[in-house]
C-alpha positions in Angstrom: 0.0 0.0 0.0 1.4 3.4 -1.0 2.0 5.9 1.9 0.3 9.2 1.4 2.7 11.9 0.2 2.9 15.6 1.4 0.9 16.4 -1.8 -2.1 14.7 -0.2 -1.8 16.8 3.0 -4.2 19.8 3.5 -3.0 22.2 6.2 -5.7 24.5 7.6 -6.2 26.6 10.8 -7.3 24.5 13.8 -10.1 25.6 16.2 -10.5 25.1 19.9 -12.6 22.0 19.1 -9.5 20.4 17.6 -7.4 21.0 20.7 -8.1 17.5 22.2 -6.4 15.9 19.2 -3.3 18.1 19.5 -3.1 17.8 23.3 -3.6 14.1 23.1 -0.7 13.7 20.8 1.4 15.9 23.1 0.5 13.7 26.0 1.4 10.6 24.1 4.9 12.1 23.6 5.3 12.5 27.4 5.1 16.3 27.3 2.4 16.4 30.0 0.3 19.2 28.7 -2.2 20.9 31.0 -5.7 19.5 31.1 -7.3 22.9 30.4 -4.6 24.7 28.3 -6.7 25.1 25.2 -8.9 28.2 26.1 -5.8 30.2 27.2 -3.8 29.2 24.2 -6.5 30.1 21.7 -7.3 33.3 23.6 -3.9 34.7 22.7 -4.1 34.0 19.0 -7.1 32.0 17.7 -5.6 32.0 14.2 -2.2 30.5 15.4 -3.0 26.8 15.4 -2.9 24.5 12.4 -3.7 20.9 11.6 -2.6 18.9 8.6 -5.2 16.4 7.3 -5.2 13.6 4.8 -8.7 12.6 3.6 -10.0 14.6 6.5 -8.0 12.7 9.2 -5.6 14.8 11.3 -2.0 13.7 10.9 0.1 16.7 11.9 -0.1 19.8 14.0 1.8 23.0 14.9 1.1 26.4 16.6 2.6 29.7 15.6 1.1 32.2 18.1 1.6 35.9 17.5 2.3 38.2 20.4 2.0 41.7 19.0 3.9 43.0 15.9 7.4 41.8 16.7 7.3 38.3 18.3 5.7 34.9 17.8 6.1 31.5 19.5 6.1 28.1 17.8 5.0 25.0 19.6 2.9 21.9 19.4 4.9 20.6 16.4 3.7 17.0 16.1 3.2 14.3 13.5 1.2 11.2 14.0 3.8 8.4 14.7 2.7 6.1 11.9 3.2 8.8 9.3 6.5 10.3 10.3 9.4 10.6 7.9 7.2 11.4 4.9 7.5 15.1 4.8 4.1 15.9 6.4 5.8 17.8 9.3 7.9 20.0 7.0 4.8 20.9 4.9 2.8 21.8 8.0 5.8 23.8 9.3 6.2 25.9 6.2 2.5 26.6 5.9 2.1 27.7 9.5 5.3 29.7 9.8 4.0 32.1 7.3 1.5 33.2 10.0 4.4 34.9 11.9 5.2 37.2 9.0 8.4 39.1 9.8 8.3 38.5 13.5 11.1 37.0 15.5 9.9 33.4 16.4 10.8 31.6 19.6 10.4 28.0 20.5 11.3 25.4 23.1 12.7 22.5 21.1 13.1 18.9 22.1 16.6 17.5 21.8 15.7 15.3 18.7 14.6 18.3 16.7 17.2 21.0 17.6 19.4 20.4 14.6 16.4 20.7 12.3 15.5 24.0 14.0 19.0 25.3 13.5 18.7 24.5 9.8 15.5 26.6 9.7 17.3 29.7 11.1 16.8 29.2 14.9 19.6 30.0 17.2 20.2 28.5 20.6 19.6 30.8 23.6 19.7 28.4 26.6 18.5 25.0 27.9 15.3 24.6 29.9 15.2 21.7 32.3 12.0 20.1 33.6 12.2 19.1 37.3 9.7 16.6 38.6 8.9 15.1 41.9 6.8 15.1 45.0 7.3 17.9 47.4 7.2 17.3 51.1 4.3 18.9 52.9 4.5 22.7 53.0 2.4 25.6 54.2 1.6 28.8 52.5 4.1 31.4 53.7 3.2 34.8 55.1 3.2 37.4 52.3 1.6 35.2 49.6 -2.1 34.9 48.8 -4.3 33.6 46.1 -4.5 36.0 43.1 -7.7 37.9 42.8 -9.4 39.5 39.7 -8.2 42.9 40.9 -4.6 41.7 40.5 -4.8 41.1 36.8 -3.4 44.5 35.7 -0.4 44.2 38.1 0.3 40.6 37.1 0.0 41.5 33.4 2.6 44.3 33.8 4.9 42.1 35.8 4.6 39.2 33.3 5.4 41.6 30.5 8.7 42.6 32.2 9.7 38.9 32.3 8.8 37.9 28.7 9.8 38.9 25.2 6.2 40.1 24.6 3.0 41.1 26.4 0.3 38.5 26.6 -2.7 39.9 28.4 -5.3 37.7 26.6 -3.4 34.6 27.5 -3.1 35.6 31.2 -6.7 36.5 31.6 -7.6 32.9 30.9 -4.5 31.3 32.4 -4.9 32.7 35.9 -8.5 31.5 36.2 -8.7 28.3 34.1 -10.4 25.2 35.4 -8.2 23.7 38.1 -5.6 26.6 37.9 -4.4 28.1 41.2 -2.6 31.4 41.0 -0.7 33.1 43.9 0.9 36.5 44.2 3.5 37.9 46.6 3.7 41.5 47.7 6.2 43.6 49.6 5.3 47.1 50.7 2.3 47.1 48.4 4.4 46.1 45.4 4.0 42.9 43.5 7.3 40.9 43.8 6.2 37.8 41.9 3.5 35.4 40.9 3.0 31.7 40.1 0.4 29.3 38.8 -0.3 25.6 39.5 -2.4 23.6 37.1 -3.4 20.0 36.5 -1.5 18.1 33.8 -2.0 14.8 32.1 0.6 13.1 34.3 1.6 15.6 37.0 0.6 19.0 38.3 2.5 21.7 36.5 4.0 24.9 38.0 4.3 27.8 35.5 5.0 30.5 35.3 7.0 31.1 38.5 8.2 34.7 38.2 9.8 36.5 41.1 12.1 39.3 42.0 14.4 37.3 44.2 15.1 33.7 45.2 13.3 34.4 48.5 10.2 35.5 46.7 10.4 32.4 44.4 10.7 30.1 47.4 7.7 31.6 49.1 5.6 31.3 45.9 6.8 27.8 45.3 5.8 26.8 48.9 2.4 28.4 48.4 1.9 26.5 45.1 3.1 23.1 46.4 0.9 23.6 49.5 -1.9 23.1 47.1 -0.6 19.9 45.6 -1.5 17.6 48.6 1.6 15.4 48.1 1.0 14.9 44.4 3.9 15.0 41.9 4.7 18.4 40.4 6.8 19.5 37.5 8.4 22.9 36.7 10.4 24.0 33.6 13.5 26.0 34.8 15.7 28.0 32.4 19.2 26.7 33.0 20.8 30.2 33.3 18.7 30.8 36.5 21.0 29.0 39.0 18.8 30.0 41.8 15.8 28.4 40.1 17.8 25.2 39.6 18.8 25.3 43.3 15.2 25.8 44.4 14.0 22.8 42.4 16.8 20.6 43.7 16.3 21.7 47.3 12.7 20.7 47.0 13.7 17.2 46.0 12.7 17.5 42.4 14.9 15.8 39.7 15.6 16.5 36.0 13.2 14.6 33.8 13.1 16.3 30.4 14.9 19.1 28.6 14.4 21.5 25.7 16.3 24.4 24.2 15.0 27.9 23.9 15.8 29.1 20.4 15.0 32.3 18.4 15.2 33.3 14.8 16.2 36.9 15.7 16.5 39.5 18.5 13.9 39.8 21.2 13.1 42.7 23.5 15.0 43.0 26.7 13.3 41.3 29.6 14.1 40.2 33.2 15.4 36.7 32.6 16.7 36.5 36.1 13.1 36.6 37.4 12.1 33.5 35.4 12.3 30.6 37.9 9.8 28.6 35.8 8.3 29.2 32.4 4.6 29.2 31.9 4.4 26.6 29.2 6.8 25.1 26.6 4.1 25.4 24.0 3.6 29.2 24.2 6.7 30.3 26.1 
């Protein structure tokens, strides 16, 4: 029987109703996506998700989510295992990448794909390491509290200082998604960090974990893990943040997965030292 060629592939924009297919493939790869990521992802750029189909059946996926006029993020790059090596991924990639226009594009690439990304013009910025484990019982520290709707503006401004682009639509959904628990930390009436815990397919996920200092990050981490009731958690820590690595290791978490943050061009200045855990490898 002849395998379908890339000429048989039809790549079109995907809708939120298609998200279970994409997230199911991601879960099968061991990426542990969040159980309710879809609404927040599509809120940021509802036109940034794509599926490749053959005879109407999904066989490939990718997202190229635009953040404003200068920056986009690529993720969810997947091909059904039984149809890999036939060019469907590359066809899907080329079709979707046009959505970014002239923007700098970032991604968090798995080890097996990093050479391919380099050939497509992406340059290595740093490794990101996923730490996973069960945290011993903790209590919410003084100075942290659950985020409230009134915190949205301050969180959005703080988040923008830690990222290559603003993402208000994403955050409005991310902070209040089903099963999501968000905490903030203040000092002298000023926000000094925030973090989110959400349910994943395999473990609870922490992300983002943004904080001014290691002390702020530890307090937020304790507040988040106090919500985990002894369940396994995972957090993706940029390797350059030595304090973030130390925090994960001190909590008893161990490396379980790694990616590389890569960019096609320059990104705006942002406070990388505040990033103790990224929000999500799919959207940055």
